C-alpha positions as CSV (number, residue, x, y, z in Angstrom):
1,M,47.4,-33.8,3.8
2,T,49.3,-33.8,0.8
3,T,47.0,-35.0,-2.0
4,A,43.5,-34.1,-3.0
5,F,41.7,-36.1,-5.2
6,L,38.6,-33.9,-6.9
7,F,35.6,-35.4,-8.6
8,P,33.6,-33.4,-11.3
9,G,30.1,-32.8,-11.7
10,Q,27.4,-32.0,-14.2
11,G,28.7,-30.4,-17.3
12,S,31.6,-32.5,-17.7
13,Q,29.8,-35.1,-19.5
14,F,30.3,-35.7,-23.5
15,V,28.9,-38.7,-25.9
16,G,31.8,-41.1,-26.0
17,M,32.8,-40.6,-22.6
18,G,34.3,-43.9,-20.9
19,R,34.4,-45.7,-24.1
20,D,37.9,-45.7,-24.3
21,L,38.2,-47.1,-20.7
22,Y,35.4,-49.8,-21.3
23,D,37.5,-50.8,-24.4
24,G,40.9,-50.9,-23.0
25,H,40.7,-51.9,-19.2
26,A,39.1,-54.9,-17.6
27,A,38.5,-53.4,-14.4
28,A,36.9,-50.4,-16.0
29,R,34.7,-52.3,-18.0
30,K,33.4,-54.2,-14.7
31,V,32.6,-50.9,-13.6
32,F,30.1,-50.0,-16.3
33,D,28.9,-53.4,-16.4
34,E,28.0,-53.2,-12.8
35,A,26.5,-50.0,-13.0
36,N,24.3,-51.1,-16.0
37,E,22.9,-54.1,-13.5
38,V,22.3,-51.6,-10.8
39,L,20.2,-49.2,-12.9
40,G,18.3,-51.7,-15.0
41,F,19.2,-50.0,-18.2
42,D,22.3,-49.7,-20.5
43,L,24.1,-46.7,-19.0
44,A,27.3,-47.7,-21.0
45,H,25.7,-47.3,-24.1
46,L,24.1,-43.8,-23.4
47,C,27.6,-42.7,-22.6
48,F,29.5,-44.4,-25.5
49,E,26.6,-43.4,-28.1
50,G,24.4,-41.0,-26.9
51,P,22.4,-39.2,-28.1
52,E,23.5,-36.1,-26.7
53,D,20.2,-34.9,-25.7
54,E,19.2,-37.6,-23.7
55,L,23.0,-37.9,-21.8
56,R,22.5,-34.3,-21.0
57,E,19.2,-35.2,-18.8
58,T,19.9,-34.7,-15.3
59,R,18.7,-38.4,-14.4
60,N,21.4,-39.6,-16.6
61,T,24.0,-37.0,-16.6
62,Q,24.6,-37.8,-13.1
63,P,25.4,-41.3,-12.9
64,A,27.1,-41.1,-16.1
65,I,29.7,-39.0,-14.4
66,F,30.1,-40.8,-11.5
67,V,30.5,-44.4,-13.1
68,H,33.2,-42.7,-15.3
69,S,34.9,-41.4,-12.2
70,A,34.4,-44.9,-10.5
71,A,35.9,-46.7,-13.6
72,V,39.0,-44.7,-13.6
73,L,39.6,-45.2,-9.6
74,A,39.4,-49.2,-10.6
75,A,41.6,-48.8,-13.7
76,L,44.5,-47.4,-11.4
77,D,43.3,-49.6,-8.3
78,W,43.1,-46.0,-6.3
79,N,41.3,-46.2,-2.8
80,V,41.5,-42.7,-1.4
81,G,42.8,-42.6,2.3
82,G,45.6,-42.0,4.7
83,N,47.1,-38.3,4.4
84,D,45.0,-37.8,1.2
85,C,41.7,-36.0,1.1
86,A,38.9,-35.4,-1.5
87,A,36.1,-33.1,-2.8
88,G,33.7,-33.0,-5.4
89,H,31.7,-30.5,-7.5
90,S,28.0,-30.9,-6.8
91,L,26.9,-34.5,-7.7
92,G,30.8,-35.1,-7.7
93,E,30.8,-35.0,-3.9
94,Y,29.2,-38.6,-4.0
95,S,32.2,-39.7,-5.9
96,A,34.5,-38.3,-3.2
97,Y,32.7,-40.2,-0.6
98,Y,32.8,-43.4,-2.8
99,A,36.3,-43.2,-3.2
100,A,36.9,-42.6,0.4
101,G,35.0,-45.9,1.1
102,A,32.0,-43.9,2.8
103,L,29.4,-45.0,0.3
104,S,29.3,-48.6,-1.8
105,F,29.5,-48.3,-5.4
106,A,25.8,-49.6,-5.6
107,D,24.8,-47.1,-3.2
108,A,26.4,-44.6,-4.4
109,L,25.0,-44.8,-7.8
110,R,21.4,-45.3,-6.8
111,L,21.9,-42.0,-5.0
112,V,23.1,-39.9,-7.8
113,R,20.6,-41.6,-9.9
114,K,17.8,-40.8,-7.5
115,R,19.3,-37.5,-6.9
116,G,19.4,-36.6,-10.9
117,E,15.5,-37.6,-11.0
118,L,14.5,-35.6,-7.8
119,M,16.2,-32.5,-9.7
120,W,14.8,-33.3,-13.0
121,D,11.3,-33.5,-11.5
122,S,11.8,-30.3,-9.4
123,G,12.9,-28.6,-12.6
124,K,9.7,-29.4,-14.3
125,E,7.6,-28.5,-11.1
126,K,9.2,-25.3,-10.5
127,P,11.3,-24.2,-13.9
128,G,14.3,-22.4,-13.1
129,A,17.5,-21.4,-15.1
130,M,21.3,-20.8,-14.1
131,A,23.9,-18.4,-15.5
132,A,27.8,-18.1,-15.1
133,I,28.8,-15.0,-14.3
134,L,32.7,-14.1,-15.2
135,G,35.1,-11.3,-14.1
136,L,33.0,-10.0,-11.0
137,G,33.5,-10.7,-7.4
138,A,31.1,-12.2,-5.0
139,E,30.7,-8.9,-3.0
140,P,29.5,-6.9,-6.2
141,L,27.8,-9.8,-7.6
142,S,25.5,-10.2,-3.9
143,E,24.6,-6.6,-4.4
144,V,23.1,-6.7,-7.4
145,L,21.4,-10.0,-6.7
146,E,19.7,-8.2,-3.5
147,R,18.1,-5.5,-6.0
148,I,16.8,-8.1,-8.1
149,L,12.7,-9.4,-7.5
150,G,12.2,-12.9,-7.1
151,V,14.4,-15.9,-6.4
152,V,18.0,-15.6,-7.7
153,V,21.0,-16.6,-5.6
154,P,24.8,-17.6,-5.8
155,A,25.1,-21.6,-6.5
156,N,28.7,-22.0,-7.4
157,L,31.4,-20.0,-6.0
158,N,33.8,-21.6,-8.2
159,S,37.1,-19.1,-8.3
160,P,37.8,-15.4,-7.8
161,T,36.4,-14.8,-11.5
162,Q,33.7,-17.4,-11.9
163,I,30.4,-17.7,-10.0
164,V,27.5,-19.2,-11.2
165,I,23.8,-17.7,-10.1
166,S,20.7,-19.5,-10.1
167,G,16.8,-19.2,-9.4
168,E,13.5,-18.3,-11.1
169,V,13.8,-17.9,-15.0
170,G,12.7,-14.3,-15.0
171,A,15.0,-13.2,-12.0
172,V,17.8,-14.9,-13.4
173,E,17.6,-13.3,-16.9
174,E,17.0,-9.6,-15.0
175,A,20.4,-10.6,-12.9
176,M,22.3,-11.3,-16.1
177,E,21.5,-7.7,-17.9
178,A,22.3,-5.9,-14.4
179,L,25.5,-7.8,-14.0
180,K,26.8,-7.0,-17.3
181,D,26.0,-3.6,-16.7
182,A,27.8,-3.9,-13.1
183,G,31.2,-4.6,-15.1
184,A,30.7,-8.6,-15.6
185,K,33.3,-9.4,-18.2
186,R,31.0,-12.1,-19.5
187,V,27.5,-13.5,-18.7
188,V,26.4,-17.2,-20.1
189,R,23.2,-18.7,-19.7
190,L,23.8,-22.7,-18.8
191,E,22.1,-25.4,-20.4
192,V,20.8,-26.9,-17.5
193,S,17.1,-28.3,-16.4
194,G,16.3,-26.6,-13.2
195,A,17.8,-23.9,-10.7
196,F,20.0,-26.1,-8.9
197,H,21.8,-25.3,-5.6
198,S,18.6,-22.9,-4.9
199,P,15.5,-23.0,-2.7
200,L,13.4,-23.8,-5.7
201,L,14.9,-27.6,-5.2
202,E,13.0,-27.8,-1.8
203,S,10.8,-30.6,-2.9
204,A,14.0,-32.5,-4.3
205,A,15.8,-31.9,-1.2
206,V,12.9,-33.9,1.1
207,G,13.0,-36.9,-1.7
208,L,16.8,-36.6,-1.1
209,R,16.7,-37.1,2.6
210,E,14.7,-40.1,2.6
211,A,17.2,-41.6,0.2
212,L,19.9,-40.8,2.0
213,A,18.3,-42.2,5.3
214,S,18.0,-45.8,3.4
215,A,21.7,-45.5,2.3
216,E,24.4,-47.0,4.4
217,V,26.9,-44.5,4.9
218,R,30.3,-45.1,6.6
219,K,33.1,-43.3,8.2
220,P,35.3,-42.1,5.0
221,R,39.0,-43.6,5.3
222,A,39.7,-39.7,4.5
223,A,39.1,-36.4,4.9
224,V,36.1,-35.4,2.5
225,F,35.7,-31.6,1.9
226,A,31.8,-30.8,1.7
227,N,30.6,-28.3,-0.8
228,E,27.8,-27.0,1.8
229,S,30.3,-26.1,4.2
230,A,34.1,-26.0,2.7
231,R,35.2,-28.2,5.6
232,P,35.8,-31.9,6.1
233,V,32.7,-33.8,7.0
234,T,33.5,-37.2,8.1
235,D,30.7,-38.4,10.8
236,P,27.8,-40.4,8.8
237,S,24.9,-38.6,10.0
238,E,26.7,-35.3,9.2
239,I,27.8,-36.7,5.6
240,R,23.7,-37.5,5.3
241,T,22.7,-33.8,6.6
242,S,25.4,-32.2,4.1
243,L,24.6,-33.7,1.1
244,E,20.7,-32.9,1.8
245,K,21.6,-29.1,2.4
246,Q,23.9,-29.0,-0.6
247,L,20.8,-29.2,-3.1
248,L,19.8,-25.8,-1.7
249,S,23.3,-24.3,-0.7
250,P,26.0,-22.9,-2.9
251,V,29.1,-24.9,-3.8
252,R,31.8,-23.0,-1.8
253,W,34.5,-24.3,-4.4
254,E,37.1,-21.7,-4.3
255,E,36.8,-21.9,-0.4
256,T,37.2,-25.7,-0.6
257,I,40.3,-25.4,-2.4
258,R,41.9,-22.6,-0.3
259,N,40.8,-24.8,3.0
260,M,42.7,-27.8,1.3
261,I,45.7,-25.5,0.7
262,D,45.7,-24.5,4.3
263,S,45.7,-28.1,5.3
264,G,48.6,-28.7,3.6
265,V,47.6,-30.1,0.0
266,T,50.1,-29.5,-2.5
267,R,48.8,-31.7,-5.6
268,F,45.5,-31.8,-6.9
269,V,44.1,-34.8,-8.9
270,E,40.8,-34.6,-11.0
271,V,39.4,-38.1,-11.5
272,G,36.7,-38.4,-14.4
273,P,35.8,-36.6,-17.7
274,G,37.5,-33.7,-18.5
275,K,39.6,-31.2,-16.9
276,V,37.0,-28.5,-15.8
277,L,38.2,-28.6,-12.0
278,C,41.8,-28.5,-12.9
279,G,40.8,-25.0,-14.6
280,L,39.4,-23.7,-11.5
281,V,42.1,-24.7,-9.1
282,R,44.4,-22.9,-11.7
283,A,42.2,-19.8,-11.4
284,V,42.6,-20.1,-7.3
285,D,46.5,-20.4,-7.9
286,K,48.4,-20.9,-10.8
287,S,51.6,-22.2,-9.0
288,L,49.6,-25.0,-7.6
289,D,50.2,-29.0,-8.7
290,F,47.6,-30.6,-10.5
291,E,46.5,-32.9,-13.2
292,A,43.4,-34.8,-14.9
293,V,43.3,-38.3,-15.0
294,G,40.0,-39.7,-17.1
295,T,41.2,-41.1,-20.2
296,L,42.8,-44.5,-20.9
297,E,46.1,-43.1,-22.2
298,Q,46.3,-40.8,-19.1
299,I,45.9,-43.9,-17.1
300,E,48.5,-46.1,-18.9
301,A,50.9,-42.9,-18.8
302,R,50.3,-43.1,-15.0
303,L,50.7,-46.7,-14.4
304,N,53.8,-46.7,-16.7
305,A,55.2,-43.9,-14.7
306,A,54.6,-46.3,-11.3
307,E,56.5,-49.0,-13.1
308,E,59.8,-46.9,-13.8
309,P,62.9,-47.4,-11.6
310,R,63.2,-44.3,-9.0
């Protein structure tokens, strides 16, 4: 493996996302138009115009980010395969499987919309919270969480210096104070609608299992590293199981990046809105080669570079 394509998850959205792609590239415009048809509402308008609070709703955020990533792939005519590999952060794992040919665009889009709806409903049924913990390692963090009453677990193991916790509101709030006392440099409550990647999403996982069972899942053209195991998962039945487990399990992102490096990856390309994942790659190893491709300007720069004589 040489190049790893990374796909962002929730938190990378912003009002105006994808507008430059839609206005400036026919292939990207086609992706947004098809998304509107599949979903039955104007997702493109929501991405371009907001309102922000509606775009931030999990049921809307997830398809918005997926479609943005798919539009970038279309503009560059990229299909992940061969010696390349892919991974996505939480919802981004669906983008990775789409890029590698395991899911069709329509099936992947319906799945991320359904996943977002299930997570949105689950957050109302069992209110939860999440918080980013900076500057404290996994071992001392786990020791603190073990002393907290109620449900609170590591949800995103993002980098050596960033871990996100998730669980019941009271337990997360208590953990935030305890982690500050334990030496965390910074503790930040996240604006989310539920306790993602925690046991509180059990009902969402049941609904997602049914949705995954009805979707066509093919063997991907390239290795896709799963959040739940931090290892490549390529068998269609295992893909379904892994994506279901993902809702209840931590995103093992740092381990995923390290496993990719061990597999021979020397270059990372983040595909979609923002550059959150580039920052996490840099936090794992500053010497790694990485870039973000998500704007029309970045796409045109890549296309022009490819046309230059070598």
